[in-house]
N, C-alpha and C positions, 0 to 999 in steps of 0.2 A: 739682123733680126732684133726687134725691140726686146729690151731686157724685161719689160713688163708686158703681159699679153694685151692684145688690141682691145679686148672687151673691158678694159679697166674703167673707161668712162661710164659704161653702163653699170659696172659694179659699184663705182663711186656713187652714182645716182641712187641705186638700190640701197646701198649702205646708208646713205643720208636719210632715206625714207624709213627704212626699217629700224634704224637705231636712234631716231630722234627721241622717242619716248624713253629709251634706255638711258641715253645721255642725261636727260632731264632728271631721271630718278637717281642719278649718281651725283647730282650737284652737291649734295650735302655729305657725300662720302669721300674718303681719301682717294685721290686720283693717282693711279700708278704712273710712274715716269719711265719712259722708254728712250734710250739713246739710239739714234739712227746713225750708222757710220757707213758712208759711201761717198766716193769722189765724184759721182755723177749727180748733179743738182736736180735733174729731172726725176730721177728715182727717189731721191730724198724728199722732194716736194710731194710726190704721189703718196709715199709712205706716211709722211707727216700729216697730210690732209686726211687720209683714211683713219689713222690712229687717233687723231684729235676728234674726228666724227664719232669714234667709239668711246670717247670720254677720257682718253689718256693724255697726259702731259708729255711733251717731247723735248729732247735735246738733239743737237745735230753736230756731227764732226765729219770732216772731209779728208782726213788723213790719219795714219796710225798714231802719230805722236799726240795729235789733238784728242783722239779717242781715249788714249790712256789717261791723259791729264783730266779731261772732263769726267770720265768714269770714276776716277779716284777722288775727285773733289765733290762731285754731285751725288754719287752713290745711286745710280738709277736702279729701278726694279727689274729691268730687263734690257738686254743689248741686242740690237740687230746689226750684224757685223759683216761687211763685205770682205772678201779675201784680197782682191786686187786693189791695194791702197798705196798711195805715195808715202815715202819716208819709212814707214814700218808696215810690212805686209800683215794682212788680217790674221793669219795663223799665229804669227809671233805676238800680235796684240792679244789674241785669245789666251795664249799661254801665260803672258804676263798678268793679265787681268784675273785669270783663274787663281793665281797665287795670292791675290789680295782681296778678291770679291767672291762672295758665294751667291751670285744671282744668275738666272738663266741667260745663256749666250746662244743666240741663233745665228748661224753662219749663212750668209747669202753669197752664192757663187755661180758664175757661168760655167764652171768646171763640173762636168757630170760624171767624171771617172770615179769608179768605186774607191780607188785608192785615196782620192782627195777627200771623199766623205769619211772614210775610216780615219784618216790622219786628223781631220778636224775634230771628230768625236774623241779620239784618243788624247788630244790636247786639251780636252775639257769642255768642248761645246755640248750643248744639250740637244741641239737640233741642227739640221742641214737642209737648206732650201735652195733648189737649183733654179737659176734664171734661164728662160723667162718664167715667171711665176704668176699665179692668180692672186690678186690682192685679197680676195675673200679667203683663200686657203691660208695665206700668210697671217691674216688677222685671227683665224681659227687656231693656228698653232701658237700665236702669241698668247691667246686666252688660256689654252691648255697648259702652257709652261708656267704662266703666272699663277694659275690655279694650284699647280703642284707646289710652287714655292710658298704660296699663302697657306696651303694646308699644313705645311711643315711648321710655319710660325704659329698657326692656331693650335696645332697639336701640342707644341711645346708649352704654350700658355695654359691650355686646358689641363695638361698633366701637372704643371706646377700648382694650379689651383686645387686640383682634386687630391694631390699628394698621395697618389696611389702607391701601394707597397709592391705591386707586381709590375714594376716598370723595367725589369731587366729580364731578357731572354738569354738563357745559357744553353748552348748546344755544343757539346764536345769542347773544342779548343776556342770557340768564339763566345763572346758575351756582348749582347746588344742592349745598350741603355737607351730606352725610348724617351726618357725625360731629357737627357743631354744630347740626344742624337749622336751617340758615341759608340764606336765599335772597338772592342779589344780582342786581339788574337794572341793567344798564349800569353796573356797579361799585358801585352803592348798595345797602346792606343794607335789605331790606324786612321789616317786621314782619308775620308771619302767625300765625293761630291754628293749633292742632294739626290741625284738620280741613282747613284750607286747604293746609297743608304736605303732608299725606298725599295730597290730590288731585293736587297738582303732582308729588309724587314718583312716584305710580303712573303718571301720564301720561308722566313723563320716562323711565321705564324702558322705554317703547316709543314713542319719538318718531315722529311721522308716522302712527301707527296710531290709527284712530278707535276710541274706547271708548264704548260706550253708557251712557246714564244708569243703566240697570238694573245694569250691571256695576260702575260706580262706587259705586252705593248698596250693593251687596253687598260689594265688596272694601274700601271705605274706611269705611263706616258699620257694617258687620258683618252677617252673615246673620240675626241676630236682630232687626235693625232693622225697625220696622213703619211707617216714615214715608212721607210723600208724596214722589213722584219729583221734585217741584218743589224739594225741599231741595237737590238737586244743582245745579239752575239758579241758585238763590240764592247758593250757595257759589262757583260759577264767576263770577258777577257781582261778588262781593266781591273775588275774586282779581284780576279784570281791572281793577277800579278802582285796585288797588295797583301793577300791573305794566305796564299798557298806556298808551301815550302818548295814544291816541284809542280810548275804549271802543266807539265806534260803528263802528270799523274795526280790530278787533284783529289784531295781527300775530304774537302769541306763543301765546296760548291760543285756538284756532280752533274754531268751531262747524261741524259737518257737518250741515246742516239735515235734520231728521227722523231723525237717527241718534244723534249724540253729540258728543264733543269730542276734540281731539288737540292736542299741542304741536308747533309748527313745529320742524323739525330743522335749520334753517339761519338 
């Protein structure tokens, strides 16, 4: 079975027609750089072609060692990462890069088992795309993840410029500094990924109010996100492991069974 769906040629043609004006309008703007990591040249060529049509700059790597080297040297804005790679597998690459870079990592994999998706997300990936995939869907997810990362950068800059005094949210044992994108729990700074911080910030803006998984997926991951609702549960579990004394009996990030999640306001 082809790794990329058979209608890709049609999608490429449509993409070229529909995005021509958009690409021209971006000529004077900073072009985001995307690192494509896959050992299959055909897949790399298809992804590079479509990403460049959307106005992105691209880098390429064909094995895990090369991916780590290029990512750390070139600092791309987003990484598309295959799991089955020579030399160093994609999950190990994801773990190593997450320790040095805070950019969106989207895993590409022919493995469709739930456990594989959960493992990828727990190692720090922001999204998981199963092969065979639609190029149009992949580009949409790239845009959604880049938008979230850019929103963080813009928010930091705007907050620095405005010098707001109400830049800290305090709820019980947690303190969220919106200027620094920093979380403290019981006075200790906790390291969060961008996605984890965004989930906490969204919940902190409405303490005590239950937010459904669907709303979190829409507001935090973006309306163009096509992922599984379980992505929210995995992210919440990762947050709890970092902030709760007892994850089996959470006191900060609470589950409303059958509905969603909320932050305790005391």
